[in-house]
Wavefront OBJ file of the C-alpha trace (Angstrom):
o trace
v -2.703 -2.543 -26.490
v -2.811 0.795 -24.652
v -0.664 1.334 -21.565
v 0.718 4.036 -19.264
v 4.500 3.867 -19.576
v 7.364 5.260 -17.504
v 9.834 6.223 -20.253
v 12.493 8.293 -18.507
v 13.489 9.751 -15.146
v 12.098 13.193 -14.248
v 9.550 12.743 -17.042
v 5.764 12.455 -16.724
v 4.538 9.051 -17.988
v 2.991 8.543 -21.435
v -0.134 6.820 -22.692
v 0.908 4.805 -25.730
v 0.483 1.609 -27.736
v 2.656 -1.337 -26.642
v 2.738 -5.029 -27.462
v 0.260 -7.235 -25.651
v 2.229 -9.510 -23.296
v 2.439 -13.266 -23.715
v 2.574 -15.360 -20.520
v 5.836 -17.237 -20.120
v 6.352 -20.537 -18.307
v 4.744 -20.385 -14.868
v 2.875 -17.169 -15.694
v -0.745 -16.107 -16.160
v -2.019 -13.388 -18.477
v -4.669 -11.241 -16.794
v -7.221 -8.997 -18.434
v -6.755 -6.051 -16.092
v -9.807 -5.198 -13.985
v -8.226 -2.348 -12.026
v -4.829 -0.782 -11.411
v -4.309 1.513 -8.445
v -2.267 4.696 -8.799
v 0.180 5.055 -5.919
v 2.516 7.829 -4.755
v 5.324 5.325 -5.275
v 4.651 5.648 -9.005
v 5.270 9.381 -8.744
v 8.561 8.643 -7.001
v 9.508 6.309 -9.866
v 9.161 8.941 -12.573
v 9.658 12.195 -10.642
v 11.819 11.593 -7.552
v 14.365 8.919 -8.375
v 17.387 9.586 -10.522
v 19.180 7.061 -12.672
v 21.471 4.920 -10.530
v 20.024 6.037 -7.194
v 18.931 3.380 -4.635
v 15.491 2.060 -5.530
v 15.500 3.486 -9.058
v 14.143 1.089 -11.681
v 15.435 1.236 -15.231
v 12.897 2.495 -17.800
v 10.951 1.891 -19.919
v 8.179 -0.194 -18.374
v 4.426 -0.072 -17.792
v 3.482 1.409 -14.405
v 1.018 -0.120 -11.940
v 1.858 -2.317 -8.930
v -1.672 -2.486 -7.400
v -3.485 -4.806 -9.784
v -6.432 -7.105 -10.159
v -7.806 -8.911 -13.179
v -9.477 -11.867 -14.824
v -7.587 -14.897 -16.119
v -7.200 -14.612 -19.886
v -4.497 -17.154 -20.728
v -1.963 -19.369 -18.933
v 1.649 -20.105 -19.759
v 3.488 -23.402 -19.967
v 3.260 -25.556 -16.852
v 0.402 -23.603 -15.255
v -2.654 -25.508 -14.062
v -5.615 -24.815 -11.798
v -6.735 -21.502 -13.303
v -10.016 -20.954 -15.128
v -10.470 -18.240 -17.741
v -12.578 -15.392 -16.377
v -11.837 -15.991 -12.679
v -10.839 -12.872 -10.721
v -7.535 -12.509 -8.859
v -5.602 -9.901 -6.895
v -1.910 -9.599 -7.727
v 0.896 -9.706 -5.158
v 3.259 -7.118 -6.631
v 6.743 -7.859 -5.223
v 8.912 -10.418 -7.021
v 12.038 -11.696 -5.287
v 14.585 -14.309 -6.275
v 12.266 -17.154 -5.136
v 15.138 -19.082 -3.551
v 16.224 -17.168 -0.411
v 14.757 -17.519 3.080
v 12.640 -14.359 2.814
v 11.076 -15.432 -0.484
v 10.424 -18.934 0.870
v 8.132 -17.396 3.509
v 6.393 -15.212 0.904
v 8.153 -11.993 1.892
v 9.631 -10.986 -1.458
v 9.956 -7.394 -0.247
v 12.859 -8.446 1.967
v 14.529 -10.690 -0.631
v 18.153 -11.369 0.290
v 19.180 -11.022 -3.356
v 17.320 -7.788 -4.091
v 20.486 -6.042 -5.278
v 20.985 -8.516 -8.132
v 17.353 -9.105 -9.118
v 16.357 -7.687 -12.530
v 13.431 -5.743 -11.035
v 11.557 -5.200 -7.765
v 8.171 -6.362 -8.929
v 5.203 -5.924 -11.209
v 5.074 -2.251 -12.175
v 8.420 -1.775 -10.431
v 10.929 -2.468 -13.183
v 8.737 -5.102 -14.821
v 5.645 -4.202 -16.856
v 2.703 -3.514 -14.541
v -1.055 -3.266 -14.714
v -1.679 0.243 -16.106
v -2.588 -1.503 -19.340
v -5.243 -3.670 -20.899
v -3.347 -6.851 -19.991
v -0.548 -7.850 -17.642
v 1.432 -11.066 -17.286
v 2.300 -12.184 -13.745
v 3.766 -15.265 -12.018
v 0.983 -17.701 -11.163
v 2.344 -17.886 -7.629
v 1.572 -14.160 -7.154
v -2.197 -14.509 -7.649
v -4.682 -14.411 -4.761
v -8.257 -15.497 -5.609
v -11.045 -12.945 -5.154
v -14.004 -15.251 -5.749
v -17.120 -13.212 -6.492
v -15.796 -10.018 -4.819
v -15.519 -6.883 -6.962
v -11.994 -6.939 -8.447
v -11.996 -3.254 -9.432
v -12.519 -1.990 -5.892
v -10.098 -4.658 -4.659
v -7.142 -3.483 -6.759
v -5.677 -1.060 -4.137
v -5.651 -3.815 -1.514
v -2.484 -5.280 -3.023
v -0.511 -2.331 -1.619
v -2.769 0.202 0.132
v -4.384 -2.688 2.031
v -1.420 -5.024 2.468
v 1.036 -2.358 3.650
v -0.996 -1.166 6.679
v -2.114 -4.725 7.406
v 1.489 -5.918 7.721
v 2.430 -2.990 9.971
v -0.629 -3.439 12.194
v -0.246 -7.203 12.463
v 3.301 -6.790 13.799
v 1.988 -4.361 16.437
v -0.849 -6.594 17.682
v 1.028 -7.585 20.894
v 1.007 -3.919 21.940
v -2.727 -3.676 21.242
v -3.854 -6.893 22.927
v -6.137 -6.465 25.931
v -8.411 -3.725 27.174
v -7.685 -0.034 27.457
v -5.348 0.130 24.454
v -4.921 3.078 22.090
v -3.776 3.158 18.459
v -2.795 6.280 16.550
v -3.095 6.688 12.774
v -1.293 9.681 11.242
v -2.206 10.527 7.648
v -5.634 9.644 6.298
v -4.985 9.011 2.636
v -5.683 5.640 1.028
v -3.404 3.654 3.361
v -4.414 5.517 6.513
v -8.143 5.048 5.905
v -7.661 1.329 5.360
v -5.441 1.300 8.443
v -8.362 2.597 10.533
v -10.610 -0.130 9.104
v -8.025 -2.863 9.699
v -7.452 -1.733 13.300
v -11.213 -1.870 13.857
v -11.369 -5.377 12.395
v -8.357 -6.816 14.254
v -8.317 -5.051 17.632
v -10.491 -3.611 20.376
v -8.255 -0.569 20.686
v -9.525 2.990 20.734
v -8.369 4.445 17.419
v -7.181 8.034 17.226
v -6.716 9.426 13.721
v -5.170 12.710 12.660
v -4.884 14.663 9.428
v -5.063 18.231 8.117
v -8.088 17.551 5.868
v -11.550 17.754 7.413
v -13.150 15.429 4.845
v -10.485 12.771 5.487
v -11.103 12.991 9.231
v -14.853 12.706 8.675
v -14.302 9.474 6.737
v -12.152 8.096 9.564
v -14.787 9.051 12.115
v -17.397 7.133 10.114
v -15.123 4.079 10.424
v -14.993 4.435 14.211
v -11.981 6.656 14.902
v -11.683 9.630 17.228
v -10.072 12.412 15.208
v -7.606 15.132 16.133
v -6.670 17.835 13.609
v -3.030 18.553 12.943
v -1.660 21.613 14.690
v 0.505 22.852 17.584
v -1.654 21.216 20.269
v -2.054 17.925 18.394
v 0.066 15.807 20.745
v -1.530 17.367 23.840
v -5.000 16.419 22.539
v -3.886 12.868 21.759
v -2.439 12.404 25.226
v -5.573 13.854 26.790
v -7.692 11.224 25.023
v -5.433 8.469 26.417
v -5.648 9.819 29.963
v -2.089 11.040 29.777
v -0.339 7.704 29.192
v 0.047 7.990 25.425
v -0.746 5.532 22.629
v 0.309 1.886 22.650
v 0.901 1.772 18.897
v 1.289 4.510 16.305
v 1.269 4.202 12.524
v 2.661 7.118 10.540
v 1.470 6.913 6.938
v 3.185 10.185 6.026
v 6.764 9.858 7.186
v 7.968 13.478 7.257
v 10.003 14.676 10.225
v 7.043 16.501 11.785
v 4.731 13.476 11.752
v 7.420 11.156 13.108
v 8.042 13.627 15.916
v 4.316 13.854 16.711
v 4.014 10.067 16.752
v 6.990 9.607 19.066
v 5.843 12.341 21.468
v 2.477 10.568 21.660
v 3.939 7.182 22.626
v 3.270 5.274 25.833
v 5.852 3.250 27.716
v 6.692 0.049 25.815
v 4.734 1.292 22.787
v 5.535 0.644 19.138
v 5.778 3.423 16.559
v 5.821 2.235 12.945
v 6.791 4.545 10.102
v 5.021 3.411 6.942
v 5.113 6.565 4.805
v 8.257 6.903 2.706
v 8.741 10.674 2.814
v 12.324 10.613 4.086
v 11.721 12.248 7.464
v 14.215 11.921 10.320
v 13.943 11.824 14.114
v 16.489 12.620 16.830
v 16.374 9.929 19.523
v 17.466 10.466 23.094
v 17.508 8.093 26.064
v 16.036 10.820 28.236
v 13.074 11.670 25.967
v 12.149 8.273 24.540
v 9.539 6.466 26.690
v 11.198 3.385 28.199
v 11.176 0.402 25.814
v 9.183 2.327 23.208
v 10.206 1.117 19.755
v 10.625 3.192 16.610
v 10.621 1.003 13.511
v 9.565 0.841 9.868
v 7.909 -1.684 7.582
v 7.647 -2.173 3.843
v 4.696 -3.801 2.054
v 3.943 -7.336 3.343
v 3.875 -11.056 2.568
v 1.783 -12.954 0.062
v 0.232 -14.919 2.937
v -0.901 -11.645 4.497
v -2.444 -10.587 1.178
v -4.633 -13.689 1.372
v -5.705 -12.492 4.836
v -6.426 -8.991 3.516
v -8.662 -10.507 0.838
v -10.463 -12.494 3.557
v -11.254 -9.208 5.348
v -12.428 -7.653 2.085
v -14.660 -10.577 1.154
v -16.142 -10.515 4.675
v -17.045 -6.839 4.255
v -14.733 -5.703 7.061
v -12.619 -3.407 4.870
v -13.596 -1.457 1.752
v -11.282 0.864 -0.169
v -12.703 4.186 -1.293
v -11.855 4.369 -4.990
v -12.124 6.987 -7.715
v -12.293 5.358 -11.141
v -10.502 6.525 -14.278
v -10.595 5.074 -17.761
v -7.262 4.067 -19.246
v -7.483 6.911 -21.758
v -7.863 9.319 -18.821
v -5.391 7.461 -16.631
v -2.773 10.193 -16.724
v -5.303 12.471 -15.022
v -5.136 10.144 -12.013
v -1.458 10.989 -11.577
v -2.057 14.695 -12.178
v -4.776 14.785 -9.525
v -2.659 12.759 -7.112
v 0.279 15.142 -7.498
v -2.082 18.083 -6.905
v -3.620 16.490 -3.794
v -7.082 16.489 -5.369
v -8.036 12.826 -4.893
v -10.598 11.877 -2.258
v -10.001 8.115 -2.560
v -7.561 5.745 -4.192
v -7.352 6.353 -7.935
v -8.036 3.149 -9.860
v -7.537 2.926 -13.613
v -10.132 0.639 -15.212
v -8.841 -0.282 -18.694
v -11.926 -2.064 -19.982
v -14.506 0.489 -18.859
v -15.345 3.642 -20.808
l 1 2 3 4 5 6 7 8 9 10 11 12 13 14 15 16 17 18 19 20 21 22 23 24 25 26 27 28 29 30 31 32 33 34 35 36 37 38 39 40 41 42 43 44 45 46 47 48 49 50 51 52 53 54 55 56 57 58 59 60 61 62 63 64 65 66 67 68 69 70 71 72 73 74 75 76 77 78 79 80 81 82 83 84 85 86 87 88 89 90 91 92 93 94 95 96 97 98 99 100 101 102 103 104 105 106 107 108 109 110 111 112 113 114 115 116 117 118 119 120 121 122 123 124 125 126 127 128 129 130 131 132 133 134 135 136 137 138 139 140 141 142 143 144 145 146 147 148 149 150 151 152 153 154 155 156 157 158 159 160 161 162 163 164 165 166 167 168 169 170 171 172 173 174 175 176 177 178 179 180 181 182 183 184 185 186 187 188 189 190 191 192 193 194 195 196 197 198 199 200 201 202 203 204 205 206 207 208 209 210 211 212 213 214 215 216 217 218 219 220 221 222 223 224 225 226 227 228 229 230 231 232 233 234 235 236 237 238 239 240 241 242 243 244 245 246 247 248 249 250 251 252 253 254 255 256 257 258 259 260 261 262 263 264 265 266 267 268 269 270 271 272 273 274 275 276 277 278 279 280 281 282 283 284 285 286 287 288 289 290 291 292 293 294 295 296 297 298 299 300 301 302 303 304 305 306 307 308 309 310 311 312 313 314 315 316 317 318 319 320 321 322 323 324 325 326 327 328 329 330 331 332 333 334 335 336 337 338 339 340 341 342 343 344 345 346 347 348
């Protein structure tokens, strides 16, 4: 079968022929419906170096945002019907620690000794015609479109997890939420905030088209710039935002988020760009929290699918055939994508 493969560090991936996987015990073989291209993939092949924290040993098929139709089941697997559509929970932990027992494989206590981080993260992923995954990692989609759903497994789950943890700060009237960075995750973050809270949503980015999309979803937008924080605080009547979600994660965006915070607010850094922030007792609003999150739980992915099937969230996707799948990464690196790139292996 054809697949997009990460073959070596600091090397652009290749489109090549590989063996079709066979599902092992407890696994299901999916005919891939869609595979989302994520900036984390770029980090895998272009940022990480061999032996560095988070680096996954090549070669393997990329793609950790996947959906597909049941093709075949492995030994011991029951309850799946060929042709049914599922979304794939990407992380794979040890399955025996406390974190894994609650479905939070991303925080597995044995991550350092696991053979890989997940599907498309050390283990063959979904940028291929077929992918084999643990049956436990499948979330049913019913009759919902699996191609458009593919990005939800990361671009939907990651903001959902961050927002759900901040719901206490956003409960009640007169609350404000700030979204920084209106790429795939940020746009879904605006939609999720609309679905889960009654907060006024403020969204900021440098791209006018991205801000227009956020406005259509109900956000008030503020362009990036030197008076960005002043405008945000003006919208909140001077008090600042109760919760901020930074989907970029550079030093400048973290600083803008923290200077926009209200007393007892919660600022969550979701973007993994390596930014830093200098904290001071005298500048930090009292009891304002600066934290970070990573991905989410499999239970939360079920909840994300519920929102999707109810029509409350809808990823904006740009489709690519598998043969043109490398163009998705080229366009992503160049900043030319308007939505989430989804590779569709079985569509011309």
